[in-house]
C-alpha positions as CSV (number, residue, x, y, z in Angstrom):
1,M,97.5,52.5,128.6
2,R,100.9,53.9,128.0
3,R,103.6,53.3,130.7
4,R,103.9,57.0,131.6
5,E,100.1,57.4,132.1
6,F,100.1,54.2,134.3
7,I,102.8,55.5,136.5
8,T,101.1,58.9,136.9
9,F,97.8,57.1,137.8
10,I,99.3,55.0,140.6
11,G,101.1,58.1,141.9
12,G,97.8,59.8,142.6
13,A,94.6,60.6,140.8
14,A,95.2,64.3,141.2
15,A,98.3,63.9,139.0
16,W,96.3,62.5,136.0
17,P,97.5,64.4,132.9
18,V,95.2,67.4,132.2
19,A,95.1,66.6,128.5
20,V,93.8,63.1,129.1
21,C,91.1,64.4,131.4
22,A,90.1,67.0,128.9
23,Q,89.8,64.4,126.1
24,Q,87.8,62.0,128.3
25,Q,85.3,64.8,129.1
26,A,85.1,66.1,125.5
27,P,81.9,65.5,123.6
28,V,81.9,62.7,121.1
29,V,80.7,63.2,117.5
30,T,79.9,60.2,115.3
31,L,80.4,61.0,111.6
32,I,79.3,58.6,108.9
33,N,79.9,58.8,105.2
34,A,79.7,56.3,102.3
35,R,83.2,57.1,100.9
36,S,86.4,55.3,101.7
37,A,88.7,56.8,104.3
38,H,91.2,57.8,101.5
39,A,88.5,59.5,99.4
40,G,87.0,61.2,102.4
41,A,90.2,62.7,103.8
42,G,89.8,66.1,102.2
43,L,86.2,66.3,103.2
44,A,87.0,65.4,106.8
45,L,89.4,68.4,106.8
46,E,86.5,70.6,105.7
47,F,84.4,69.2,108.5
48,R,87.1,70.1,111.0
49,K,87.3,73.6,109.5
50,G,83.6,74.0,110.2
51,L,84.1,72.8,113.8
52,G,87.0,75.2,114.1
53,Q,84.7,78.2,113.2
54,T,82.7,77.5,116.3
55,G,85.8,77.0,118.6
56,F,86.1,73.2,118.5
57,V,89.3,71.5,117.8
58,E,89.4,67.7,117.2
59,G,91.5,66.0,119.9
60,K,91.4,69.0,122.2
61,N,87.8,69.8,123.1
62,V,85.8,67.4,120.9
63,V,86.3,63.7,119.8
64,V,85.2,62.8,116.2
65,E,84.7,59.1,115.4
66,Y,84.8,58.7,111.6
67,H,83.0,55.8,110.0
68,W,83.9,55.6,106.3
69,L,81.7,52.9,104.9
70,D,83.4,52.4,101.5
71,G,80.0,51.5,100.1
72,H,79.1,49.1,102.9
73,Y,75.8,50.6,103.7
74,E,74.8,47.3,105.6
75,Q,77.1,48.5,108.4
76,L,74.8,51.4,109.2
77,P,72.5,49.7,111.7
78,A,75.4,48.6,114.0
79,I,77.2,51.9,113.8
80,I,74.1,53.9,114.7
81,T,72.9,51.5,117.4
82,D,76.3,51.8,119.0
83,A,76.2,55.6,118.8
84,V,72.7,55.8,120.3
85,Q,73.6,53.4,123.1
86,R,76.6,55.5,124.1
87,N,74.5,58.7,123.8
88,V,77.1,60.5,121.7
89,A,76.7,64.3,121.5
90,V,75.9,64.6,117.8
91,I,75.5,62.2,114.9
92,A,76.8,63.9,111.7
93,T,75.8,62.4,108.3
94,P,77.1,64.7,105.6
95,A,76.3,63.6,102.0
96,I,74.7,60.2,103.0
97,T,70.9,60.0,102.9
98,P,70.6,56.4,104.2
99,A,72.6,57.2,107.3
100,S,70.5,60.4,107.9
101,L,67.3,58.3,107.7
102,A,68.6,55.5,109.9
103,A,69.8,57.9,112.6
104,K,66.4,59.7,112.6
105,A,64.6,56.4,113.0
106,A,66.9,55.4,115.8
107,T,66.8,58.4,118.0
108,A,64.5,61.4,118.7
109,T,66.8,63.0,121.2
110,I,70.5,62.9,120.0
111,P,71.0,65.8,117.6
112,I,71.6,64.8,114.0
113,V,73.3,67.1,111.4
114,F,72.7,65.8,107.9
115,G,73.7,66.5,104.4
116,V,71.1,65.0,102.0
117,A,70.7,65.0,98.2
118,E,66.9,65.1,98.4
119,D,64.2,67.3,100.0
120,P,64.6,66.7,103.8
121,V,60.9,67.5,104.4
122,K,59.8,64.8,101.9
123,L,62.3,62.4,103.5
124,G,60.7,63.0,106.9
125,L,63.8,64.3,108.5
126,V,62.3,67.7,109.4
127,L,58.8,69.3,109.5
128,S,59.9,72.4,107.6
129,L,63.1,74.0,106.4
130,A,62.8,77.1,108.5
131,Q,61.8,75.4,111.7
132,T,62.8,71.7,111.6
133,G,60.6,70.7,114.6
134,T,62.8,67.6,115.2
135,N,66.2,66.6,116.5
136,A,67.7,67.0,113.0
137,T,68.9,69.8,110.8
138,G,71.5,70.3,108.1
139,I,71.8,71.0,104.5
140,N,70.1,70.0,101.3
141,F,72.6,70.0,98.4
142,F,70.1,69.1,95.7
143,A,72.1,66.3,94.0
144,S,68.9,64.5,93.1
145,E,66.9,67.6,92.3
146,I,69.4,68.7,89.6
147,D,69.7,65.3,87.9
148,A,67.4,66.5,85.1
149,K,69.6,69.6,84.6
150,R,72.7,67.4,84.3
151,L,70.9,65.1,81.9
152,G,70.0,68.1,79.8
153,L,73.6,69.3,79.7
154,M,74.7,65.9,78.6
155,H,72.2,66.0,75.8
156,E,73.5,69.4,74.7
157,F,77.1,68.1,74.8
158,L,76.1,64.9,72.9
159,P,73.2,65.8,70.6
160,K,73.6,62.6,68.6
161,A,73.5,60.3,71.6
162,K,70.1,58.7,72.1
163,R,70.8,55.7,74.4
164,F,71.9,56.7,77.8
165,A,73.0,54.2,80.4
166,V,72.2,55.2,84.0
167,L,74.2,53.6,86.8
168,V,72.6,53.6,90.3
169,N,73.5,52.1,93.6
170,P,70.6,50.1,95.0
171,A,72.3,50.0,98.4
172,N,71.7,53.7,98.5
173,A,68.0,53.3,97.8
174,P,66.7,56.9,98.6
175,T,69.1,58.5,96.1
176,A,68.8,55.7,93.5
177,E,65.0,56.0,93.5
178,A,65.1,59.8,93.4
179,T,67.5,59.9,90.5
180,S,65.6,57.2,88.6
181,K,62.3,59.1,89.0
182,T,63.7,62.5,88.0
183,I,65.5,61.4,84.8
184,K,62.7,59.1,83.7
185,Q,60.5,62.2,83.7
186,A,63.1,64.3,81.9
187,A,64.2,61.8,79.2
188,P,61.1,61.8,76.9
189,S,61.2,65.6,76.2
190,L,64.9,65.1,75.2
191,G,64.2,62.1,73.0
192,L,66.4,59.8,75.1
193,E,66.2,56.1,75.8
194,L,67.4,55.2,79.3
195,L,69.0,51.9,80.2
196,F,69.3,51.3,84.0
197,F,72.1,49.3,85.6
198,D,72.9,48.6,89.3
199,A,76.2,48.5,91.1
200,S,77.0,48.3,94.8
201,T,80.6,46.9,94.7
202,P,83.7,47.3,92.6
203,A,83.0,44.0,90.9
204,D,79.4,45.3,90.2
205,I,80.9,48.4,88.5
206,D,83.1,46.2,86.3
207,A,80.1,44.0,85.4
208,A,77.9,47.1,84.7
209,F,80.4,48.4,82.1
210,V,80.5,45.1,80.4
211,A,76.7,45.2,80.1
212,I,76.7,48.9,79.1
213,A,79.1,48.1,76.2
214,R,77.0,45.1,75.2
215,E,73.9,47.3,75.0
216,R,75.8,49.8,72.9
217,A,74.9,52.8,75.1
218,D,76.0,56.1,73.8
219,A,76.7,57.8,77.1
220,L,76.7,57.1,80.9
221,F,74.9,59.0,83.6
222,I,76.3,58.1,87.0
223,A,73.9,58.7,89.9
224,P,75.0,60.7,92.9
225,D,76.5,58.3,95.4
226,G,79.4,58.5,97.9
227,F,80.7,55.1,97.1
228,F,80.8,55.8,93.4
229,S,82.7,59.0,94.1
230,S,85.3,56.9,95.9
231,R,85.8,54.8,92.8
232,S,87.0,57.6,90.5
233,A,90.0,55.8,89.1
234,Q,87.9,52.7,88.3
235,F,85.3,54.7,86.5
236,V,87.8,56.7,84.5
237,T,89.7,53.6,83.5
238,L,86.5,51.8,82.4
239,A,85.0,54.8,80.6
240,A,88.2,55.3,78.7
241,R,88.5,51.6,77.8
242,N,85.0,51.5,76.5
243,Q,85.1,55.0,74.9
244,I,82.0,56.1,76.6
245,P,81.3,59.7,77.6
246,A,80.3,59.8,81.3
247,S,79.0,62.4,83.7
248,S,78.9,62.7,87.5
249,F,77.6,64.9,90.2
250,S,81.1,64.9,91.7
251,S,83.7,67.3,90.4
252,D,86.4,65.0,91.8
253,M,85.5,62.4,89.2
254,V,85.9,64.9,86.4
255,A,89.3,66.1,87.8
256,A,90.3,62.4,87.7
257,G,89.3,62.1,84.0
258,L,85.5,61.7,83.4
259,L,84.0,64.0,80.8
260,M,81.8,66.3,82.8
261,S,80.0,67.1,86.0
262,Y,77.3,69.3,87.3
263,G,76.7,69.7,91.0
264,T,77.5,71.7,94.2
265,S,80.6,71.6,96.3
266,L,80.7,68.7,98.8
267,A,83.5,70.5,100.6
268,D,81.0,73.2,101.4
269,V,78.5,70.6,102.6
270,F,81.0,69.0,105.0
271,R,82.2,72.4,106.3
272,Q,78.6,73.6,107.0
273,V,77.8,70.3,108.7
274,G,80.9,71.0,110.9
275,V,79.6,74.5,111.7
276,Y,76.2,73.2,112.7
277,T,77.7,70.4,114.7
278,G,79.8,72.9,116.6
279,S,76.9,75.2,117.2
280,I,74.9,72.3,118.7
281,L,77.9,71.4,120.9
282,K,77.8,75.0,122.2
283,G,74.1,74.6,123.1
284,A,72.0,75.4,120.0
285,K,69.1,73.1,119.4
286,P,68.6,71.5,115.9
287,A,65.0,72.7,115.9
288,D,66.3,76.3,116.0
289,L,68.8,75.9,113.2
290,P,67.1,76.2,109.8
291,V,67.9,73.7,107.0
292,L,70.3,75.3,104.6
293,Q,70.2,74.8,100.8
294,S,73.1,74.9,98.4
295,A,72.9,77.9,96.1
296,R,76.1,77.5,94.0
297,F,76.4,74.9,91.3
298,E,79.3,74.2,89.1
299,F,79.4,72.8,85.5
300,I,82.9,71.4,84.8
301,I,84.2,69.9,81.5
302,N,87.3,67.9,81.1
303,L,88.5,69.1,77.7
304,Q,91.4,66.6,77.5
305,T,88.9,63.7,77.9
306,A,86.7,65.2,75.3
307,R,89.6,65.2,72.8
308,L,90.5,61.6,73.7
309,L,86.9,60.6,73.0
310,G,86.9,62.6,69.7
311,L,84.2,65.0,70.8
312,D,83.8,68.6,69.7
313,V,82.6,70.6,72.7
314,P,79.9,73.1,71.7
315,P,81.2,76.6,72.1
316,I,78.1,77.6,74.0
317,L,78.8,74.9,76.6
318,L,82.5,76.0,76.9
319,A,81.2,79.5,77.6
320,R,78.8,78.3,80.3
321,A,81.3,76.0,82.0
322,D,82.5,77.2,85.4
323,E,85.7,75.3,84.9
324,V,87.4,73.7,81.9
325,I,90.1,71.2,82.6
326,E,92.8,71.3,79.9
């Protein structure tokens, strides 16, 4: 306690600062994401924008507790147990399926606002998209469902490539399994051989690139994962060093220097999770808020990276790209 607050307290409870009282009475939101705090800073801003659309301002009439896992998914049980024991107002899990599932398993009463890469009905988070029938709602941003589309775009970009390395994070099992299943189904029709590699730590990523080079893979498909998105600089450095074309779901990784991405805006996901969180704080029930689905997807090419790799970008792909980074 700061000295000024202590003096005010002993002078009389009625004189307790109004701002302190308001903050103590403010609802608490627990937000969980797999990224590092640094990589999640911009997304946190979008979440706060969403809250603001419903009249909530962090530090004024709502308290947000951020838990940036930096890939440490093993921390989820303790974080969620603590949130449930304290009966927080909302558990927000934008763009992190394991946290969404763990929260749903831990409580049937505390509202959960999720952002998941997979079908939330198949995951068991909701009964239907229109009427969730549970204490959870949110947005499906289709990262896993569009894996086949991204693989197809890579094939068009690299028609001579036949051996594709696929990097998944086993610590994010739901997304890793969904990605593996989807592209295994898509690969035969494209005439591609898939080589799967696991990584859950920065050291694992380094080791995976050594193995990928040893196996002489022609390209790298990076599975959707918040931790991977936090390691953009590492991926860009290793991909350049090994001269391997790589694709990601995350546009941030292409802006950092990877070859291409195909996916939706995670900024939109965080903002919408913020809007739904604010709506629930105002009294809406998750069961009455339909699950939203991302409708806008972006295909982004880093032309500078293509030149460094000695690749000619097919004109048809340049014409289809939503953004070309020069």
